[in-house]
BALOBA-1460 file (C-alpha; in Angstrom, 3 decimals):
// residues 324
<rec num="1" residu="l" x="0.000" y="0.000" z="0.000"/>
<rec num="2" residu="t" x="2.873" y="2.365" z="0.772"/>
<rec num="3" residu="a" x="4.350" y="1.747" z="-2.668"/>
<rec num="4" residu="i" x="0.988" y="2.506" z="-4.301"/>
<rec num="5" residu="f" x="0.658" y="5.799" z="-2.435"/>
<rec num="6" residu="d" x="4.214" y="6.720" z="-3.419"/>
<rec num="7" residu="v" x="3.369" y="6.144" z="-7.074"/>
<rec num="8" residu="l" x="0.177" y="8.192" z="-6.791"/>
<rec num="9" residu="a" x="2.058" y="11.014" z="-5.054"/>
<rec num="10" residu="r" x="4.667" y="11.103" z="-7.777"/>
<rec num="11" residu="a" x="1.956" y="11.166" z="-10.437"/>
<rec num="12" residu="y" x="0.162" y="13.918" z="-8.568"/>
<rec num="13" residu="i" x="3.231" y="16.160" z="-8.277"/>
<rec num="14" residu="l" x="4.189" y="15.556" z="-11.849"/>
<rec num="15" residu="g" x="0.708" y="16.171" z="-13.085"/>
<rec num="16" residu="p" x="-0.231" y="19.641" z="-14.421"/>
<rec num="17" residu="g" x="-2.053" y="22.172" z="-12.253"/>
<rec num="18" residu="h" x="-0.956" y="20.845" z="-8.877"/>
<rec num="19" residu="s" x="1.044" y="22.937" z="-6.442"/>
<rec num="20" residu="f" x="3.785" y="21.884" z="-4.043"/>
<rec num="21" residu="d" x="1.449" y="22.484" z="-1.065"/>
<rec num="22" residu="h" x="-0.959" y="19.919" z="-2.418"/>
<rec num="23" residu="f" x="1.914" y="17.424" z="-2.732"/>
<rec num="24" residu="c" x="2.993" y="17.975" z="0.898"/>
<rec num="25" residu="i" x="-0.548" y="17.375" z="2.182"/>
<rec num="26" residu="l" x="-0.804" y="14.147" z="0.152"/>
<rec num="27" residu="l" x="2.622" y="12.999" z="1.348"/>
<rec num="28" residu="l" x="1.623" y="13.533" z="5.007"/>
<rec num="29" residu="l" x="-1.551" y="11.530" z="4.466"/>
<rec num="30" residu="t" x="0.504" y="8.755" z="2.893"/>
<rec num="31" residu="k" x="2.977" y="8.557" z="5.801"/>
<rec num="32" residu="s" x="0.213" y="8.675" z="8.445"/>
<rec num="33" residu="f" x="-1.897" y="6.053" z="6.675"/>
<rec num="34" residu="s" x="0.797" y="3.558" z="5.730"/>
<rec num="35" residu="p" x="1.948" y="2.687" z="9.334"/>
<rec num="36" residu="a" x="-1.651" y="2.046" z="10.312"/>
<rec num="37" residu="m" x="-2.067" y="-0.252" z="7.321"/>
<rec num="38" residu="s" x="1.236" y="-1.990" z="7.946"/>
<rec num="39" residu="g" x="0.286" y="-2.421" z="11.648"/>
<rec num="40" residu="a" x="-3.048" y="-3.824" z="10.617"/>
<rec num="41" residu="y" x="-1.274" y="-6.187" z="8.242"/>
<rec num="42" residu="s" x="1.189" y="-7.249" z="10.936"/>
<rec num="43" residu="r" x="-1.655" y="-7.742" z="13.401"/>
<rec num="44" residu="a" x="-3.514" y="-9.735" z="10.843"/>
<rec num="45" residu="s" x="-0.455" y="-11.804" z="10.112"/>
<rec num="46" residu="g" x="0.076" y="-12.222" z="13.841"/>
<rec num="47" residu="l" x="-3.526" y="-13.365" z="14.170"/>
<rec num="48" residu="i" x="-2.989" y="-15.887" z="11.411"/>
<rec num="49" residu="q" x="0.142" y="-17.115" z="13.098"/>
<rec num="50" residu="r" x="-1.679" y="-17.503" z="16.395"/>
<rec num="51" residu="r" x="-4.419" y="-19.413" z="14.667"/>
<rec num="52" residu="n" x="-1.815" y="-21.700" z="13.177"/>
<rec num="53" residu="v" x="-0.310" y="-22.221" z="16.617"/>
<rec num="54" residu="v" x="-3.716" y="-22.916" z="18.092"/>
<rec num="55" residu="a" x="-4.464" y="-25.335" z="15.290"/>
<rec num="56" residu="s" x="-1.148" y="-27.077" z="15.685"/>
<rec num="57" residu="s" x="-1.622" y="-27.219" z="19.448"/>
<rec num="58" residu="n" x="-5.069" y="-28.690" z="18.899"/>
<rec num="59" residu="t" x="-3.528" y="-31.271" z="16.599"/>
<rec num="60" residu="a" x="-0.874" y="-32.059" z="19.180"/>
<rec num="61" residu="d" x="-3.543" y="-32.306" z="21.859"/>
<rec num="62" residu="g" x="-5.503" y="-34.596" z="19.586"/>
<rec num="63" residu="n" x="-2.471" y="-36.826" z="19.139"/>
<rec num="64" residu="n" x="-1.851" y="-36.784" z="22.876"/>
<rec num="65" residu="d" x="-5.489" y="-37.693" z="23.455"/>
<rec num="66" residu="e" x="-5.134" y="-40.609" z="21.048"/>
<rec num="67" residu="i" x="-1.941" y="-41.759" z="22.796"/>
<rec num="68" residu="d" x="-3.616" y="-41.437" z="26.188"/>
<rec num="69" residu="a" x="-6.605" y="-43.365" z="24.881"/>
<rec num="70" residu="d" x="-4.329" y="-46.119" z="23.594"/>
<rec num="71" residu="k" x="-2.557" y="-46.269" z="26.944"/>
<rec num="72" residu="l" x="-5.913" y="-46.362" z="28.705"/>
<rec num="73" residu="n" x="-7.090" y="-49.194" z="26.474"/>
<rec num="74" residu="e" x="-3.877" y="-51.111" z="27.105"/>
<rec num="75" residu="k" x="-4.290" y="-50.502" z="30.832"/>
<rec num="76" residu="e" x="-7.880" y="-51.746" z="30.710"/>
<rec num="77" residu="i" x="-6.760" y="-54.845" z="28.805"/>
<rec num="78" residu="d" x="-4.030" y="-55.440" z="31.372"/>
<rec num="79" residu="e" x="-6.516" y="-55.001" z="34.196"/>
<rec num="80" residu="d" x="-8.920" y="-57.397" z="32.529"/>
<rec num="81" residu="s" x="-6.167" y="-59.955" z="32.091"/>
<rec num="82" residu="k" x="-5.146" y="-59.528" z="35.731"/>
<rec num="83" residu="e" x="-8.681" y="-60.222" z="36.866"/>
<rec num="84" residu="t" x="-8.633" y="-63.628" z="35.205"/>
<rec num="85" residu="r" x="-4.936" y="-64.352" z="35.680"/>
<rec num="86" residu="l" x="-4.715" y="-67.637" z="37.528"/>
<rec num="87" residu="t" x="-1.990" y="-69.167" z="39.641"/>
<rec num="88" residu="l" x="-0.646" y="-72.621" z="38.833"/>
<rec num="89" residu="m" x="-2.731" y="-74.063" z="41.668"/>
<rec num="90" residu="e" x="-5.923" y="-72.499" z="40.317"/>
<rec num="91" residu="e" x="-5.187" y="-73.660" z="36.780"/>
<rec num="92" residu="v" x="-4.642" y="-77.274" z="37.879"/>
<rec num="93" residu="l" x="-7.806" y="-77.218" z="39.978"/>
<rec num="94" residu="l" x="-9.786" y="-75.640" z="37.122"/>
<rec num="95" residu="l" x="-8.682" y="-78.430" z="34.788"/>
<rec num="96" residu="g" x="-9.858" y="-80.970" z="37.378"/>
<rec num="97" residu="l" x="-13.241" y="-79.380" z="38.165"/>
<rec num="98" residu="k" x="-16.288" y="-80.778" z="36.403"/>
<rec num="99" residu="d" x="-18.034" y="-77.927" z="34.613"/>
<rec num="100" residu="r" x="-21.600" y="-78.509" z="35.810"/>
<rec num="101" residu="e" x="-21.054" y="-80.512" z="38.972"/>
<rec num="102" residu="g" x="-18.358" y="-78.166" z="40.323"/>
<rec num="103" residu="y" x="-16.131" y="-80.703" z="42.070"/>
<rec num="104" residu="t" x="-13.151" y="-82.897" z="41.231"/>
<rec num="105" residu="s" x="-13.343" y="-86.650" z="40.805"/>
<rec num="106" residu="f" x="-13.800" y="-88.558" z="44.051"/>
<rec num="107" residu="w" x="-11.247" y="-91.103" z="42.815"/>
<rec num="108" residu="n" x="-8.495" y="-88.545" z="42.244"/>
<rec num="109" residu="d" x="-6.009" y="-88.989" z="45.080"/>
<rec num="110" residu="c" x="-3.104" y="-87.377" z="43.187"/>
<rec num="111" residu="i" x="-4.258" y="-83.779" z="43.050"/>
<rec num="112" residu="s" x="-3.391" y="-83.056" z="46.684"/>
<rec num="113" residu="s" x="0.375" y="-83.509" z="46.265"/>
<rec num="114" residu="g" x="0.181" y="-81.926" z="42.806"/>
<rec num="115" residu="l" x="-1.271" y="-78.728" z="44.253"/>
<rec num="116" residu="r" x="1.532" y="-78.587" z="46.848"/>
<rec num="117" residu="g" x="4.042" y="-78.896" z="44.026"/>
<rec num="118" residu="c" x="2.252" y="-76.001" z="42.331"/>
<rec num="119" residu="i" x="2.744" y="-73.880" z="45.452"/>
<rec num="120" residu="l" x="6.499" y="-74.508" z="45.533"/>
<rec num="121" residu="i" x="6.947" y="-73.733" z="41.835"/>
<rec num="122" residu="e" x="4.762" y="-70.617" z="42.086"/>
<rec num="123" residu="l" x="6.916" y="-69.353" z="44.956"/>
<rec num="124" residu="s" x="10.039" y="-70.083" z="42.912"/>
<rec num="125" residu="l" x="8.735" y="-68.289" z="39.809"/>
<rec num="126" residu="r" x="7.960" y="-65.270" z="41.985"/>
<rec num="127" residu="g" x="11.496" y="-65.241" z="43.380"/>
<rec num="128" residu="r" x="10.611" y="-66.182" z="46.950"/>
<rec num="129" residu="v" x="12.378" y="-69.557" z="47.312"/>
<rec num="130" residu="e" x="15.244" y="-71.385" z="45.644"/>
<rec num="131" residu="l" x="17.393" y="-74.486" z="45.956"/>
<rec num="132" residu="e" x="20.622" y="-74.335" z="47.901"/>
<rec num="133" residu="k" x="23.814" y="-74.390" z="45.841"/>
<rec num="134" residu="a" x="24.832" y="-77.733" z="44.405"/>
<rec num="135" residu="g" x="28.411" y="-77.433" z="45.672"/>
<rec num="136" residu="m" x="31.496" y="-79.048" z="44.262"/>
<rec num="137" residu="r" x="30.096" y="-82.554" z="44.582"/>
<rec num="138" residu="r" x="27.007" y="-81.684" z="42.504"/>
<rec num="139" residu="r" x="24.375" y="-83.166" z="44.789"/>
<rec num="140" residu="s" x="21.219" y="-84.418" z="43.106"/>
<rec num="141" residu="l" x="18.033" y="-82.368" z="43.094"/>
<rec num="142" residu="a" x="16.414" y="-84.737" z="45.579"/>
<rec num="143" residu="n" x="19.089" y="-84.058" z="48.216"/>
<rec num="144" residu="r" x="19.225" y="-80.283" z="48.008"/>
<rec num="145" residu="k" x="17.307" y="-78.102" z="50.462"/>
<rec num="146" residu="v" x="14.721" y="-75.406" z="49.808"/>
<rec num="147" residu="i" x="15.759" y="-72.029" z="51.218"/>
<rec num="148" residu="c" x="13.884" y="-68.740" z="51.528"/>
<rec num="149" residu="k" x="15.187" y="-66.146" z="49.077"/>
<rec num="150" residu="s" x="12.771" y="-63.336" z="49.954"/>
<rec num="151" residu="d" x="10.046" y="-63.135" z="52.590"/>
<rec num="152" residu="t" x="8.136" y="-60.365" z="50.815"/>
<rec num="153" residu="p" x="4.424" y="-61.294" z="50.854"/>
<rec num="154" residu="t" x="2.955" y="-62.387" z="47.527"/>
<rec num="155" residu="g" x="-0.583" y="-61.287" z="48.278"/>
<rec num="156" residu="d" x="-1.851" y="-64.872" z="48.004"/>
<rec num="157" residu="v" x="-2.858" y="-66.420" z="51.343"/>
<rec num="158" residu="l" x="-1.774" y="-69.968" z="50.469"/>
<rec num="159" residu="l" x="1.567" y="-68.886" z="49.054"/>
<rec num="160" residu="d" x="2.317" y="-66.624" z="52.003"/>
<rec num="161" residu="e" x="1.423" y="-69.371" z="54.483"/>
<rec num="162" residu="a" x="3.756" y="-71.840" z="52.776"/>
<rec num="163" residu="l" x="6.486" y="-69.199" z="52.512"/>
<rec num="164" residu="r" x="6.244" y="-68.508" z="56.239"/>
<rec num="165" residu="h" x="6.671" y="-72.217" z="57.023"/>
<rec num="166" residu="i" x="9.721" y="-72.503" z="54.761"/>
<rec num="167" residu="k" x="11.321" y="-69.413" z="56.280"/>
<rec num="168" residu="e" x="10.801" y="-70.518" z="59.885"/>
<rec num="169" residu="t" x="12.027" y="-74.101" z="59.409"/>
<rec num="170" residu="q" x="15.621" y="-74.748" z="60.430"/>
<rec num="171" residu="p" x="17.436" y="-76.701" z="59.203"/>
<rec num="172" residu="p" x="15.942" y="-76.456" z="55.694"/>
<rec num="173" residu="e" x="14.136" y="-79.406" z="54.105"/>
<rec num="174" residu="t" x="14.118" y="-80.964" z="50.625"/>
<rec num="175" residu="v" x="11.405" y="-80.486" z="48.001"/>
<rec num="176" residu="q" x="9.971" y="-83.969" z="48.549"/>
<rec num="177" residu="t" x="9.807" y="-83.377" z="52.291"/>
<rec num="178" residu="w" x="8.000" y="-80.068" z="51.829"/>
<rec num="179" residu="i" x="5.418" y="-81.640" z="49.546"/>
<rec num="180" residu="e" x="4.745" y="-84.220" z="52.268"/>
<rec num="181" residu="y" x="4.628" y="-81.606" z="55.042"/>
<rec num="182" residu="l" x="2.281" y="-79.277" z="53.152"/>
<rec num="183" residu="s" x="0.046" y="-82.225" z="52.248"/>
<rec num="184" residu="g" x="-0.041" y="-83.553" z="55.812"/>
<rec num="185" residu="e" x="1.375" y="-86.881" z="54.606"/>
<rec num="186" residu="t" x="4.002" y="-87.291" z="57.273"/>
<rec num="187" residu="w" x="4.488" y="-89.747" z="60.133"/>
<rec num="188" residu="n" x="5.985" y="-87.049" z="62.340"/>
<rec num="189" residu="p" x="3.180" y="-85.537" z="64.462"/>
<rec num="190" residu="l" x="5.371" y="-82.516" z="65.193"/>
<rec num="191" residu="k" x="5.316" y="-81.611" z="61.495"/>
<rec num="192" residu="l" x="1.538" y="-81.687" z="61.100"/>
<rec num="193" residu="r" x="1.458" y="-77.946" z="61.845"/>
<rec num="194" residu="y" x="2.921" y="-77.395" z="58.377"/>
<rec num="195" residu="q" x="-0.094" y="-78.905" z="56.675"/>
<rec num="196" residu="l" x="-2.059" y="-76.532" z="54.436"/>
<rec num="197" residu="r" x="-5.696" y="-77.305" z="55.157"/>
<rec num="198" residu="n" x="-8.721" y="-77.027" z="52.844"/>
<rec num="199" residu="v" x="-6.514" y="-76.147" z="49.883"/>
<rec num="200" residu="r" x="-9.021" y="-77.164" z="47.216"/>
<rec num="201" residu="e" x="-11.841" y="-75.260" z="48.881"/>
<rec num="202" residu="r" x="-9.707" y="-72.139" z="49.295"/>
<rec num="203" residu="l" x="-8.577" y="-72.284" z="45.676"/>
<rec num="204" residu="a" x="-12.175" y="-72.756" z="44.537"/>
<rec num="205" residu="k" x="-13.146" y="-69.621" z="46.478"/>
<rec num="206" residu="n" x="-10.382" y="-67.753" z="44.642"/>
<rec num="207" residu="l" x="-11.930" y="-68.873" z="41.358"/>
<rec num="208" residu="v" x="-15.305" y="-67.636" z="42.598"/>
<rec num="209" residu="e" x="-13.818" y="-64.240" z="43.461"/>
<rec num="210" residu="k" x="-12.314" y="-64.027" z="39.955"/>
<rec num="211" residu="g" x="-15.697" y="-64.751" z="38.386"/>
<rec num="212" residu="v" x="-14.753" y="-68.144" z="36.970"/>
<rec num="213" residu="c" x="-16.950" y="-70.279" z="39.243"/>
<rec num="214" residu="t" x="-19.918" y="-69.904" z="41.548"/>
<rec num="215" residu="t" x="-20.845" y="-71.539" z="44.854"/>
<rec num="216" residu="e" x="-23.738" y="-73.961" z="45.302"/>
<rec num="217" residu="k" x="-24.914" y="-76.582" z="47.772"/>
<rec num="218" residu="q" x="-25.655" y="-80.095" z="46.546"/>
<rec num="219" residu="n" x="-27.271" y="-82.898" z="48.513"/>
<rec num="220" residu="f" x="-25.560" y="-86.275" z="48.349"/>
<rec num="221" residu="l" x="-28.109" y="-88.431" z="50.223"/>
<rec num="222" residu="l" x="-26.432" y="-88.405" z="53.625"/>
<rec num="223" residu="f" x="-24.696" y="-85.024" z="53.529"/>
<rec num="224" residu="d" x="-24.612" y="-81.629" z="51.844"/>
<rec num="225" residu="m" x="-21.563" y="-80.662" z="49.820"/>
<rec num="226" residu="t" x="-20.371" y="-77.249" z="48.684"/>
<rec num="227" residu="t" x="-19.693" y="-77.268" z="44.940"/>
<rec num="228" residu="h" x="-18.318" y="-74.703" z="42.522"/>
<rec num="229" residu="p" x="-19.867" y="-75.045" z="39.040"/>
<rec num="230" residu="l" x="-18.283" y="-73.151" z="36.175"/>
<rec num="231" residu="t" x="-19.804" y="-69.772" z="35.275"/>
<rec num="232" residu="d" x="-17.179" y="-68.396" z="32.859"/>
<rec num="233" residu="n" x="-16.459" y="-71.159" z="30.375"/>
<rec num="234" residu="v" x="-14.268" y="-68.834" z="28.286"/>
<rec num="235" residu="v" x="-11.466" y="-68.818" z="30.869"/>
<rec num="236" residu="k" x="-11.322" y="-72.609" z="31.028"/>
<rec num="237" residu="q" x="-11.507" y="-73.007" z="27.266"/>
<rec num="238" residu="k" x="-8.625" y="-70.568" z="26.814"/>
<rec num="239" residu="l" x="-6.615" y="-72.514" z="29.376"/>
<rec num="240" residu="i" x="-7.320" y="-75.816" z="27.605"/>
<rec num="241" residu="k" x="-6.419" y="-74.256" z="24.252"/>
<rec num="242" residu="r" x="-3.073" y="-73.011" z="25.595"/>
<rec num="243" residu="v" x="-2.245" y="-76.447" z="26.974"/>
<rec num="244" residu="q" x="-3.148" y="-78.118" z="23.684"/>
<rec num="245" residu="d" x="-1.195" y="-75.608" z="21.584"/>
<rec num="246" residu="s" x="1.915" y="-76.019" z="23.753"/>
<rec num="247" residu="v" x="2.287" y="-79.644" z="22.641"/>
<rec num="248" residu="l" x="0.829" y="-79.283" z="19.137"/>
<rec num="249" residu="s" x="1.045" y="-76.085" z="17.074"/>
<rec num="250" residu="r" x="3.579" y="-74.373" z="19.373"/>
<rec num="251" residu="w" x="5.684" y="-77.394" z="20.208"/>
<rec num="252" residu="t" x="9.349" y="-76.369" z="20.432"/>
<rec num="253" residu="n" x="10.903" y="-79.828" z="20.906"/>
<rec num="254" residu="d" x="13.020" y="-78.294" z="23.665"/>
<rec num="255" residu="a" x="11.829" y="-77.975" z="27.249"/>
<rec num="256" residu="h" x="14.050" y="-74.943" z="27.855"/>
<rec num="257" residu="r" x="12.447" y="-73.004" z="24.999"/>
<rec num="258" residu="m" x="8.975" y="-73.536" z="26.430"/>
<rec num="259" residu="d" x="7.314" y="-71.030" z="28.710"/>
<rec num="260" residu="r" x="8.191" y="-72.029" z="32.270"/>
<rec num="261" residu="r" x="4.638" y="-71.706" z="33.514"/>
<rec num="262" residu="m" x="3.273" y="-73.824" z="30.721"/>
<rec num="263" residu="l" x="6.014" y="-76.419" z="31.135"/>
<rec num="264" residu="s" x="5.232" y="-76.607" z="34.853"/>
<rec num="265" residu="l" x="1.497" y="-76.782" z="34.193"/>
<rec num="266" residu="i" x="1.883" y="-79.778" z="31.883"/>
<rec num="267" residu="y" x="3.930" y="-81.722" z="34.440"/>
<rec num="268" residu="l" x="1.739" y="-80.704" z="37.379"/>
<rec num="269" residu="a" x="-1.510" y="-81.436" z="35.556"/>
<rec num="270" residu="h" x="-0.147" y="-84.853" z="34.578"/>
<rec num="271" residu="s" x="0.929" y="-85.679" z="38.135"/>
<rec num="272" residu="s" x="-2.471" y="-84.452" z="39.408"/>
<rec num="273" residu="d" x="-4.240" y="-86.711" z="36.894"/>
<rec num="274" residu="v" x="-6.139" y="-83.844" z="35.226"/>
<rec num="275" residu="l" x="-4.146" y="-83.430" z="32.000"/>
<rec num="276" residu="e" x="-6.454" y="-85.899" z="30.283"/>
<rec num="277" residu="n" x="-9.292" y="-83.389" z="30.680"/>
<rec num="278" residu="a" x="-7.397" y="-80.882" z="28.519"/>
<rec num="279" residu="f" x="-6.714" y="-83.448" z="25.769"/>
<rec num="280" residu="a" x="-10.195" y="-85.013" z="25.747"/>
<rec num="281" residu="p" x="-11.607" y="-82.695" z="23.009"/>
<rec num="282" residu="l" x="-8.730" y="-83.527" z="20.605"/>
<rec num="283" residu="s" x="-9.076" y="-85.791" z="17.619"/>
<rec num="284" residu="d" x="-7.487" y="-89.236" z="17.853"/>
<rec num="285" residu="e" x="-4.541" y="-88.181" z="15.727"/>
<rec num="286" residu="d" x="-3.847" y="-84.991" z="17.704"/>
<rec num="287" residu="y" x="-4.329" y="-86.854" z="20.970"/>
<rec num="288" residu="e" x="-1.642" y="-89.387" z="20.048"/>
<rec num="289" residu="v" x="0.783" y="-86.618" z="19.051"/>
<rec num="290" residu="a" x="0.089" y="-84.661" z="22.253"/>
<rec num="291" residu="m" x="0.559" y="-87.669" z="24.532"/>
<rec num="292" residu="k" x="3.728" y="-88.702" z="22.693"/>
<rec num="293" residu="r" x="5.257" y="-85.286" z="23.348"/>
<rec num="294" residu="v" x="4.158" y="-85.331" z="26.983"/>
<rec num="295" residu="r" x="5.911" y="-88.673" z="27.380"/>
<rec num="296" residu="e" x="9.029" y="-87.129" z="25.874"/>
<rec num="297" residu="l" x="8.927" y="-84.477" z="28.595"/>
<rec num="298" residu="l" x="8.392" y="-87.088" z="31.298"/>
<rec num="299" residu="d" x="11.376" y="-89.098" z="30.057"/>
<rec num="300" residu="l" x="13.819" y="-86.213" z="30.498"/>
<rec num="301" residu="d" x="16.657" y="-86.494" z="32.988"/>
<rec num="302" residu="f" x="15.710" y="-83.759" z="35.435"/>
<rec num="303" residu="d" x="19.144" y="-83.516" z="37.058"/>
<rec num="304" residu="t" x="20.741" y="-83.025" z="33.647"/>
<rec num="305" residu="e" x="18.155" y="-80.429" z="32.636"/>
<rec num="306" residu="s" x="18.721" y="-78.470" z="35.856"/>
<rec num="307" residu="m" x="22.435" y="-78.090" z="35.044"/>
<rec num="308" residu="k" x="21.782" y="-76.170" z="31.838"/>
<rec num="309" residu="e" x="22.364" y="-72.427" z="31.824"/>
<rec num="310" residu="g" x="19.532" y="-70.144" z="32.879"/>
<rec num="311" residu="t" x="17.321" y="-72.866" z="34.357"/>
<rec num="312" residu="n" x="15.153" y="-72.693" z="37.458"/>
<rec num="313" residu="e" x="16.605" y="-75.482" z="39.573"/>
<rec num="314" residu="l" x="13.765" y="-75.613" z="42.090"/>
<rec num="315" residu="l" x="11.285" y="-76.016" z="39.243"/>
<rec num="316" residu="w" x="13.134" y="-79.110" z="38.021"/>
<rec num="317" residu="a" x="13.439" y="-80.402" z="41.591"/>
<rec num="318" residu="v" x="9.658" y="-80.230" z="42.032"/>
<rec num="319" residu="l" x="9.063" y="-81.856" z="38.650"/>
<rec num="320" residu="s" x="11.454" y="-84.618" z="39.598"/>
<rec num="321" residu="a" x="9.685" y="-85.183" z="42.920"/>
<rec num="322" residu="i" x="6.138" y="-85.295" z="41.536"/>
<rec num="323" residu="s" x="7.033" y="-87.405" z="38.489"/>
<rec num="324" residu="k" x="8.275" y="-90.384" z="40.484"/>
């Protein structure tokens, strides 16, 4: 605009019939008007710039909102998974529970010691207990003692009760001895205080709290019995599918490449006589393949496996004890 007024002023002064006074008045108008116009232009440009900043900030806020939403969704998924996350004991019991009846087989006398083995492995996986060092003479797994690594509570009543017993017992005991103590299968009356009582019922209540089962009363002629029928079949079906996939589609042919929890679950479910329930829906061909691979795991030399790098020695000690 200033350039245009300059051109007009020059044309005016050069034009005929115009005096120098007229030119001065026009020049003053030009100088007084042009700063106002330039200020308006700068303010306008500043307004545009602020709008761009606001827009960009809105875009950034939108991206942040999307990121926060993603984090929130991930957090919700994690929380959902935590609600149905089961311990090894609960998984073994869930495999053994009849869906509608809500109780394990009356003829299953193996699940008691299997659940105690679950407790020891769960404590080991959570870093609470471990086996004592093998020493120069490389003692076998059966002869090595269980020692308390950390007495930090786990938040699970059964686990914390067993951990307290292990911590307070001096001298330490072997894995096999602890399975007997926690099961109450000992001839020493002084050791009966170590027995974990009503384990199945307490685990079933945990499943009820997690929304997997419910509680009912059933009459069996001479007595009433508390049962826990299945309410959330999805959790059990997912568990069965994971067990099946571990020995079929996701078979690694190497025990040390398997997930430790899943490896433990297969052994513990087998020793508790509930693994058959997970393989029952399989076809005959898949069933034969699955059982063949389970037998391969059972035939491993546990002492040799425990010597490999990066292994959990207490896990193999428990597997050795329950697989006898």
